C-alpha positions in Angstrom: -24.5 -113.9 9.0 -26.4 -111.3 6.5 -27.9 -114.8 4.6 -29.7 -115.6 8.1 -31.1 -112.2 7.8 -32.6 -112.5 5.2 -34.0 -115.9 5.0 -35.5 -114.5 8.3 -37.1 -111.5 7.1 -38.5 -113.5 4.0 -39.9 -115.9 6.1 -41.9 -112.9 8.3 -42.4 -111.0 5.3 -43.9 -113.9 4.1 -45.6 -115.1 7.5 -47.4 -111.1 7.7 -48.6 -111.7 3.7 -50.3 -114.8 4.6 -51.9 -113.3 7.4 -53.2 -110.6 5.9 -54.1 -112.5 2.6 -56.0 -114.8 5.2 -57.8 -112.3 8.0 -56.7 -109.1 6.5 -55.0 -106.3 7.8 -56.4 -105.8 11.2 -54.8 -109.4 11.7 -51.4 -108.2 10.8 -51.5 -105.3 13.1 -52.7 -107.7 15.7 -49.5 -109.9 15.0 -47.3 -106.2 15.2 -49.0 -105.2 18.0 -48.8 -109.0 19.8 -44.8 -108.7 18.5 -43.6 -106.0 20.4 -45.5 -106.8 23.4 -48.9 -105.7 23.7 -51.5 -108.4 25.5 -54.8 -108.6 23.8 -56.4 -108.1 27.3 -54.2 -105.3 28.6 -56.0 -102.3 30.0 -53.1 -100.2 29.6 -52.3 -100.1 26.2 -49.9 -97.1 26.4 -47.9 -98.8 28.6 -44.1 -97.2 28.5 -42.6 -100.9 27.9 -44.4 -101.2 24.3 -43.0 -98.0 23.1 -39.5 -99.0 24.5 -39.8 -102.9 22.9 -40.4 -101.1 19.7 -38.4 -98.9 19.8 -35.1 -101.8 20.3 -37.0 -103.6 17.5 -36.8 -101.2 15.3 -32.5 -100.5 16.7 -32.4 -104.2 15.8 -34.0 -104.2 12.7 -31.7 -101.1 11.5 -28.5 -103.2 11.8 -25.3 -103.3 13.0 -24.3 -100.5 11.0 -25.8 -98.1 13.0 -25.1 -98.5 16.3 -25.9 -94.7 17.3 -29.8 -94.9 16.7 -30.6 -96.6 19.8 -29.4 -93.6 21.6 -30.4 -91.2 19.6 -34.3 -93.3 19.4 -34.2 -93.2 23.3 -33.5 -89.8 23.7 -35.9 -88.7 21.5 -38.8 -91.2 23.2 -37.8 -89.3 27.0 -38.3 -85.7 25.4 -37.1 -83.3 28.1 -37.7 -84.0 31.4 -35.3 -81.5 33.1 -37.6 -78.8 31.3 -40.9 -80.7 32.1 -41.8 -81.6 28.6 -41.7 -85.5 27.9 -43.7 -87.3 25.6 -47.4 -88.7 26.0 -47.5 -92.9 25.9 -50.2 -92.3 22.8 -47.1 -90.2 21.0 -44.1 -92.8 22.1 -46.2 -95.5 20.7 -46.6 -93.2 17.1 -42.8 -92.7 17.3 -41.8 -95.7 18.2 -43.9 -97.5 15.3 -42.6 -94.3 12.7 -39.4 -95.7 14.2 -40.1 -99.1 13.0 -40.8 -97.9 9.5 -37.6 -95.8 9.4 -35.9 -99.2 10.3 -37.0 -101.3 7.7 -36.7 -98.6 4.8 -33.3 -98.5 5.9 -32.9 -101.9 5.9 -34.7 -102.3 2.5 -31.7 -99.6 1.4 -28.9 -101.7 2.8 -30.5 -104.4 0.7 -31.2 -102.7 -2.7 -27.7 -100.3 -2.7 -25.6 -103.5 -4.6 -28.6 -103.8 -7.1 -27.6 -99.9 -8.1 -23.9 -100.2 -8.6 -24.3 -101.6 -12.5 -26.8 -98.9 -13.5 -24.8 -96.0 -12.1 -21.5 -97.5 -13.9 -23.6 -97.4 -17.3 -25.2 -94.0 -16.5 -21.9 -92.5 -15.7 -20.9 -92.7 -19.2 -22.7 -91.0 -22.0 -21.3 -93.6 -24.5 -22.5 -96.9 -22.3 -26.0 -95.3 -22.1 -26.4 -94.6 -26.0 -24.8 -98.5 -26.7 -27.2 -100.0 -23.8 -30.4 -97.8 -25.4 -29.6 -98.9 -29.3 -28.9 -102.7 -28.0 -32.5 -102.7 -26.1 -34.0 -100.6 -28.9 -32.1 -103.1 -31.4 -33.6 -106.4 -29.6 -37.0 -104.8 -29.7 -36.5 -104.5 -34.0 -34.9 -107.8 -34.0 -37.8 -109.5 -32.2 -40.5 -107.5 -34.4 -39.1 -108.0 -37.5 -39.0 -111.8 -36.5 -42.6 -112.0 -35.9 -43.7 -110.3 -38.9 -41.3 -110.8 -41.5 -39.5 -108.2 -43.4 -42.5 -106.1 -44.0 -42.6 -105.3 -40.3 -39.2 -103.7 -40.7 -40.9 -101.0 -43.0 -44.7 -100.5 -41.3 -44.7 -101.3 -37.8 -40.9 -101.3 -36.1 -40.8 -97.2 -36.1 -43.2 -96.0 -34.2 -42.8 -98.8 -30.7 -39.0 -98.8 -31.6 -39.2 -94.5 -31.3 -40.9 -94.9 -27.9 -38.6 -97.7 -26.4 -35.8 -95.2 -27.4 -37.1 -92.3 -26.0 -38.4 -93.7 -22.6 -35.3 -95.0 -22.1 -33.8 -92.1 -22.9 -36.0 -89.8 -20.9 -35.3 -92.6 -18.1 -31.8 -92.3 -18.0 -31.7 -88.5 -17.9 -33.8 -88.8 -15.1 -31.9 -91.5 -13.2 -28.8 -89.2 -13.3 -30.5 -86.5 -12.2 -32.2 -88.5 -8.9 -29.0 -90.7 -8.1 -26.8 -87.9 -8.9 -24.8 -89.3 -10.8 -22.1 -86.9 -12.4 -21.4 -87.8 -15.7 -17.3 -88.7 -16.2 -15.2 -86.7 -17.8 -14.7 -87.0 -21.9 -10.9 -87.9 -22.4 -9.2 -85.7 -25.0 -6.9 -87.1 -27.4 -4.6 -84.3 -27.2 -0.5 -85.2 -26.5 1.0 -84.5 -23.2 2.2 -80.9 -23.6 0.1 -79.8 -26.4 -2.6 -77.3 -24.9 
């Protein structure tokens, strides 16, 4: 089932890209509005069905792992009728488009989540991170030496390798902070019982 959803998402995104390439951004907005139920000849653009349909589409896009969002988003669209605070039709429409954007971000997060597993594994231990940085910088130096010969080893290799190594080191530190990755505790070689 996820494969079918992925193929459908690729088809929809491809169709939207073709429409945007051929007819521009207004055509994409038109396709989106027609998708959620707005007709071009309708005088009542802010019909109550449109925000509800967009909210339902957003809940469906969010996936089966988030069934609570449909009820939550419906409650947000309803406002607070007991106290007389209801949202205008345009405010509901803007909120429903916000729900669509949030649902797309959630789905993309679900798709990209497994891609972070090897990166987090690499960043969790300092030795692994340093080894990966050394391998990348070493591969770059081998490429430079292979392209320029042994004189390139002395004359040209230091600056680009230092820049790459420094950039990868800063990137690893930044990713640890952003992804909130804790470094694994260092193993001690002390025998048990001696402290």
